[in-house]
N, C-alpha and C positions, 0 to 999 in steps of 0.2 A: 456625328456618330464617333469621330476621332477624339472629339472633346470629351465625350461621355466615357469613353475608353480610359483616356488618360486620367479623368476624375475618379473613375472606379480604381485604378491602379494606385493612385495617390491615397485614397481612402483605405484600401488594403494595407498600404505601407504603415500608415498611421496605426491601424488596428493591430498588426503584427508587432510593431515597436512597443505599443502600450503593453501587449500582452508579454513580450520578451523581457521589458523592464521588471515586471511583477513576477517573472518566473524564477523559482529558487534552482540550485544547481542540480538537484535532483531531477527537476523536470527537464533541464537541458540534456542531461544524460538520457533519459527516456527517449526524448525526441531524437537524439542522436542514433539511439538502438533502433527506433522505428525506421529512420531513413535508411540505416544499414540494411535492415531487414528487407525493405522495399527494393533496395539496389540489387539484393542478392537472390530474391525469390521471385520477382516479377520481370516480364520481358522488357516492359518500358524502364524499369530500374536498371536492368542490364544494360540497356542502350545508354541511359544517362551515365552508368560507371565507364563504359567505352569511350564516351565523348570526354568525360572528365580525364581519364588516363591520358588521352591525347593532348588535352589542353595542358595538363600539369607537366607533361613530358617536354613541352616547348617552353616552359617559364625560363629555362636557363639561356634560351635564344633572345628572350625579352627581358634580361636581367635589369636593364636601366628603368624600363617602364614599371616593371613589377616592384622595384626598390622604391618608386614614388609612393606606392600604396603602403608598403611595409613601414618606411620611415615616418610618412605622414600620420599613420595610426599609432606607431609606437610613441610619437611626440605627444599625440593627444592622451593617450593612456598614462604615460609618465607624468606629465603635468597634472592630470586629474587625480592620480592615487597619491602623488605627493601633497596635493592640496587637501584632500580628503584625510590624509595621514595626520595633519594637524588636528583636525576635529576628533579623529579616533583617539589620538594621543591625550588631547585634552580631556575628553570624557573619561578615557580609562584612568587617568590620574585622579580625577575626582571620585570616580566610582570606587577605586582602591582605598580611598580615604574612610569609607564606611562599611558597616556590617549589619547584619540582622540582629546581632545579640548586643547591640549597644544603641542607645537612644539619645537624642538631643533635645532639650526643653528650651523654648525661647517665649518671649512675650507673645501673647495672641496676635495674629495677623502680621508677624514679622517675617519678612521674606529673606533677611540675612542676619547674621550675628551683630553686625554693626548697628542695625536699626533696632535691635532688641535690648531690653533692660530688665534685670531682675533684682529685687531688693534682697538683703541679707534674709528677711524673714521668708521670702519666696523660696530660697535656696534650702532653708531648714525644713519647709514643707515638703519640698520635692524629695529631700532625703528620707522622708518618712513614708513614701509611697510604696505600694507592694511591687514585688518583681525585681527589686534591685538586689544585685550580688552583694555579699559582704565579705570583708577580708578576715585574716585569722583572729584580729582582736573584735570581730563582730560589727565593725564599722561599715556604714554603706560606701560602696566604691562610686563615688560622685566627684566630679572635678568641675567646680564653679569657675568660669573662665571669663576673663576680660579681653577684648580684642581692640587694638589701637593701632594706628599708622605712623610709620617714622620715615623721614627722608635720609637715604644713605647714597654715597658716591656709587655710581654704576661701574662695574668692572669693565677695564678696557676703554673707558671714554676719554677722549683728548680734551673735552671741553668743560671739565667738572660738572658733567651732567649728573643730576641725582634722580633716584627713583624711589618709588614708595614701597616699603617693606612692611610686612604685616607682623606685628608684635603680639604674641598671645601669653597673657598672664594666666597661670595654671595653678591648680591646687595640687597638694602632695599625691593625690591619687590619679594624676593625669597619665602617668607611665603604666599604671595598673589597668585603667580604661583603655588604653591603647597599648597592648603588649608587643606590638610589632615595632614599636620605636626603640631604637638601640643607639646607645652611645658609642660612637666608633673612634673617638678622639678626646682625649681629656676627661672630664667628669661632668656630673649634672650640677645644676646651681644649688647653693645652699639657701633654704628660706630665710628671709629678712635681709638678705644682702642684694646689692644691685649687680647680680651676675646673670649671664646669659648662656643658654646653649642654643646653637644655630643649626638649622638644616642644611644639608649638602647642597640643595638647590639654591638656597640663599647665598651660600659661599660661592658658587658659580656666578651669580648674578651681581654682588656687591663687593666692593673693595674693603679690605681691613677686617673682614670676619674670620680671623685665626685665632686659635687658642692663644691666650695671653694678651691679646689686643685689647685696647680701651676704645670705646665709641660713645658718642653722646646721644642720649634718648631723653626726650622730655628736658632738655637743657642741663641734664645731669650725666656724670661719666658712668658707664657701665663696663664690666669686664666680661669678655668671652672666655668661658672656662670648659666649653666642650662643643663637639660636633655630633649631630645625630643623623641617622637615615631612617626613612620610613616607607619609602617607595610610593608615596602618595603626596597630595597636595600640602601636607604638613611640613614636607621637607623644605618648602619654600619661606617658612617662618622663622622667627626668633622667640624663644621661649624664656619665660622668667617667672619668678614668684608673683602670683596674682596681687597679693597685698602690696608689694613693692611697686608693681606696675600702676596699681590705682593711686598710691601716694605720689608718684612721679607725675602722673597725668591728672591728678585731682579729681578722681572718679568716686571718692568716698568708699563705702563699703558694698556697693552694688557690683553686679556682674552683668556681662551680655548674655550668657547662656550657661547651662549646665549639661555636661554630658555624662552619661551613666552607663555602667555596665550591668546587664540583666542577668538573671540567673540562667536563662537559656532564651532561644528566640521565641518560644511560644509565650514567654512572660511578658511580651511587649504589649499584648492586647490588655492585659491586667493594669500594666503600669500607666499605659495611655488613659485607660478609664479612671484610674486613680488620680492622676494629676489634672486632667481636664475636667474631671467632675468635682474637683475640690472647690468649693465656693470661695475660699480664701485665696485662690489663684486664678489668674487670667492668662493661661499660657496654651501653647499647643506643643505637642510631642509627635515626633517621627523618629524612625529608625535612622541612624546616620547613612546607612546606604540610601535610602529614599531621599534624605535631605541633600547629600552631595550629588545625587543623580539630577535633582531638580536644579541645583546650582549650575550644572554644566549645560542644561537644555539650550539656553538662549545662545551662549557663545558657539556650542556645537552647531546649531541651526545655521548661525551666521557664516561660520567656516564652510559648512557644506553648500550653502547657497553660492558663496564666492567660488568654491572649487566647481560646482556644477556649471555655473555661469561661464567661467573661463573655459572649461572643457567643451561646453556647447559651442562656443564661437570657434574654438580650434576644429572642432568636429565637422562644421560646415565646410571649412577649407579641405579636410581631409576627404569628405564626401565628393566635392567636386574634383579633387585629384583623383579619387577612385573612379568617378563617372568618365572623366576624360581618358584615363588609362584603359578602362575596360571597353569603351566604345571604339578606341583605336584597335584594341586587341581583336574585337569582334569583327571590325572592318577588314583587318588583314586575314581573318579566317573565314571570310564571306564565302569564298568558293567551296572550302571544305565544309561548311555548315550546310550550304546549299546542296551539295553533293549527298551529304548524309540524309537530309530531308527528302531528296529525289528518289533515294533507294529504299525509303520507307521509315526512316527515323521521324518520330513525332516531335511536336513543339515542346512539349513538357520535359523530356530528356534533355533537350538543348538548354532550356531555361535553368534546369537544375545543374547541368554541368558548367554553365558559365558562372552561376551563383556559387557553386562549391569551389571554383578556382578563385573567385574573389574572397570567399570566406577563408580559405586557406591562407592567403596572403594577410588577410586581416587578423587571423589567429596568431601567426608569426609575428606580426607587428605588436599585438596585444601582449604577447608572452615577452617579447623583448622590452617593451615599455614598462610592464609590470616588474620584471627583474631589475631593470636599471633603477626604477623608483625604490624598490626594496634595498638594493645595495647601497644606494646614496643616502636615502632618508630614514629608513628604518633605525630607530634609536637616536636620531638626530636631536640635540637639545635645542629647545626653544623656550620662549617665555611670553607671556601676555599678562594684561592687567586684570586682576581678580577684583573682588568688590573692594579691598583694601589696598592690597600691594600687588607686586609681581608674582605671578604663578609660574613656576618652572616646570616643564614637562617634556617628555620624549615624544617625538613623531612615532606613530605605530602603524606599520604597513601590515595589517592583518590579513589572513586568508580570505575574509569577507571582502576587504577592499580590493584585493587581487581579482577575485571573481567578478566584482563590479567594474573593474577596468577591462576584463576580457569580455564582459557583455557589452560594454560600449564599443569595443573594437569589432566584434561580431555585428552590431547593429549598423555601424559605419560600413562594414563590407556588405551587409545585406542591402542597404540603401544604394551603395555604390554599384552593386552587381545587378540589381532587379531591373532597371530600366534598359541597359544594354542587352541583358538576356532576353527580355520581352521582345525587343526590336529584332534580335537575332532570330528569335523563333517565329515572328510573325512577317518577316520580310518575304515577299514573293520569291520562289526560286528563281525564276527567270530574272528579276530585278537583281538579286544577290549575285547571280553569275555575271551580269553586266557590270556591276559595281566592282567586282573583283577584277 
């Protein structure tokens, strides 16, 4: 019978945790309001409120054991949020690289620009597609681009370490296609010359990328003439004239992709049908927002798996810490709980009171852990390898991540308080008085 009872309690815990993980913050607020209404409108709720008040008032006398729960859960939440902030920052950087009123065209079935190839004839056909915006001269706003990799010395390395940088050869329309790109130092490159403009992210990652410096790309000297900002993944790149990049890397007249500005968001459907339905082309088109979102999926998933795995391992330790602390707390209050039950308090108010006490400690720990993670890691600069080179991005501790951390904290508090609470409520009064 005892085994079945414990099994039922275990299954209940699993069900509650699954429901809790899926619950949005609006649901959590609704649940809290229902609990508050029960505690103030019903007799059993009033009993739970009274027992909770007594337990909370004695937390100061148990500051050491209470701190075990708070610190343990704060550590779990802090590490979890910090690791998930890497995934969030990476995904945000790539999402910021795209929009719904620009589109990218690549060779059919190509998953990334480096695996795509477009001929000069392909680019001409793409420029004639419907839905493309035009400049004051009536020319289609299309930037046919080449993407290559270059090895550059990593900033701050003491071992002459080199990293892979992404070099993008662009057409004159590149800055019109991406109006958020701004030159903040120096000037833009001149077509036909071996000149580069470099993103601020690339400047942070690699040595020697300052205005006026000369670096080697494709065994030829190039001059850095400007620095740009964009707030997205492009900020990790080096830009130059596409024709010169192709000549330096012996790419002929072809390109990897073509990025176009559409007349408006609604024009994408017409543009996609035009290029994909053209029998002279074998290409696929997607909005740049959709393209870069897909580019981030795999890495974001990996980073989240790492974060959740590490957080889960730490959470197990925090749960055991909470269990030990709450079992000890219940044991020291055995006489008090037995007396309450002897004078008419039911088991449910006792269970709720013990769990509310643990939940309060868990909430404090979660808030501390989330705040520390936000303070230390929000905006922290990091980098990872993209398809061709290093991608510089900032960790992002978003409100959604903070809520996720709080959910983990409350889940740990729920598990850590449930079993001691049930034991306190189910222990016979005479046994409880003897143990006390």
